[in-house]
C-alpha positions in Angstrom: 56.3 -73.1 120.3 58.9 -75.2 118.5 62.1 -76.0 120.2 65.5 -74.7 119.0 66.5 -78.3 118.3 63.5 -78.8 116.0 64.1 -75.5 114.2 67.8 -76.4 113.6 66.9 -79.8 112.3 64.4 -78.3 109.9 66.9 -75.7 108.7 69.6 -78.4 108.2 67.2 -80.6 106.2 66.2 -77.7 104.0 69.9 -76.8 103.4 70.7 -80.4 102.5 67.8 -80.6 100.1 68.8 -77.3 98.4 72.4 -78.4 98.0 71.3 -81.8 96.6 69.0 -80.1 94.1 71.7 -77.7 93.0 74.3 -80.5 92.7 71.9 -82.6 90.5 70.6 -79.7 88.4 73.6 -79.6 85.9 73.0 -83.2 85.0 69.4 -82.6 83.9 68.5 -81.6 80.4 67.4 -77.9 80.2 66.5 -77.2 76.5 66.7 -79.2 73.3 67.9 -78.2 69.8 66.8 -80.3 66.9 68.7 -80.2 63.6 66.7 -81.4 60.5 68.9 -82.0 57.5 66.6 -81.6 54.5 69.5 -81.3 52.1 70.7 -84.0 49.7 74.1 -84.5 51.5 75.3 -85.7 54.8 76.1 -83.0 57.2 78.4 -82.8 60.3 76.7 -80.9 63.1 78.4 -79.6 66.3 76.4 -78.4 69.2 78.4 -76.0 71.4 77.8 -73.6 74.3 79.6 -71.9 77.1 79.5 -74.3 80.0 80.1 -77.5 78.0 83.2 -79.3 79.1 83.1 -81.8 76.3 85.0 -82.5 73.1 88.3 -80.8 72.5 88.6 -80.2 68.8 88.6 -77.1 66.6 85.6 -75.9 68.6 86.8 -75.5 72.2 83.4 -75.7 73.9 81.8 -78.5 71.9 79.0 -80.4 73.7 78.3 -82.9 71.0 79.0 -83.7 67.4 77.1 -86.0 65.0 76.9 -86.9 61.4 73.4 -86.3 60.1 72.4 -88.2 57.0 70.7 -86.5 54.1 67.0 -86.3 55.0 67.7 -87.2 58.7 67.7 -85.4 61.9 69.5 -85.3 65.3 69.0 -83.5 68.6 71.1 -82.4 71.6 69.8 -81.8 75.1 71.7 -78.9 76.5 72.4 -79.3 80.2 71.3 -76.8 82.9 73.9 -74.0 83.1 75.0 -74.0 79.5 74.6 -70.6 77.9 75.0 -69.0 74.4 74.3 -72.1 72.4 75.7 -72.4 68.8 75.1 -75.1 66.2 77.7 -75.3 63.5 77.2 -77.4 60.3 79.6 -78.3 57.6 80.1 -81.0 54.9 83.8 -82.0 55.2 87.1 -81.4 56.9 90.2 -80.1 55.1 93.6 -81.6 55.3 94.3 -79.8 58.7 91.2 -81.5 60.1 89.3 -78.2 60.1 85.8 -77.7 58.7 85.3 -76.2 55.3 82.3 -74.2 54.2 80.6 -74.1 57.5 77.4 -72.4 58.6 76.5 -71.3 62.1 73.1 -71.1 63.8 72.6 -69.1 67.0 69.6 -68.3 69.2 68.3 -64.8 68.2 64.9 -63.5 69.5 63.8 -66.9 70.6 64.7 -68.8 67.4 67.8 -70.4 66.0 68.9 -68.4 62.9 71.7 -68.5 60.4 74.4 -66.1 61.5 77.7 -64.7 60.3 80.6 -63.8 62.5 80.4 -60.0 62.2 79.6 -58.7 65.7 77.0 -61.4 66.6 75.8 -61.3 70.2 75.0 -64.9 71.2 71.8 -65.2 73.3 70.9 -67.8 75.9 67.7 -69.8 76.2 65.1 -67.9 78.3 64.1 -70.9 80.4 64.5 -74.6 80.7 61.9 -76.8 78.9 62.2 -75.0 75.6 62.7 -76.9 72.3 64.1 -75.4 69.2 64.4 -76.7 65.6 66.9 -75.8 62.9 65.8 -76.8 59.4 68.7 -77.0 57.0 67.5 -77.1 53.4 69.1 -78.1 50.1 69.0 -74.4 49.2 70.9 -73.5 52.4 73.6 -76.1 51.5 74.0 -74.9 47.9 74.0 -71.2 48.9 76.3 -71.4 51.9 78.5 -74.5 51.3 79.3 -74.7 47.6 
């Protein structure tokens, strides 16, 4: 029969391991969103989500922003604990440093889809390890940004 001291030491070690795991988890990548710019123009892309404590600009919960060259691509690895991801793309900023002619992509039924702002319910990734791809075509650019 194990002694009380051995039991307490095992319990303490388990608690320390659990706390260390939970403390390290937010630093790990959970899911990835790729943005393929198949259009003929450079695009600004902003990856945002609840739980990002990143850039403060016109999107208050921005995780990352990148310029994606025509025909290029970029990715962002969302951290553990981020929810309701949203990727916003636009071509230029106006004089007030706000985006013009933007499009938004949100997770809907397991895929990132073009959305509008009319009553959209943003979903979260179902589990870590998922990878999603948004393909932005020249037709998308012409239809939604010009």
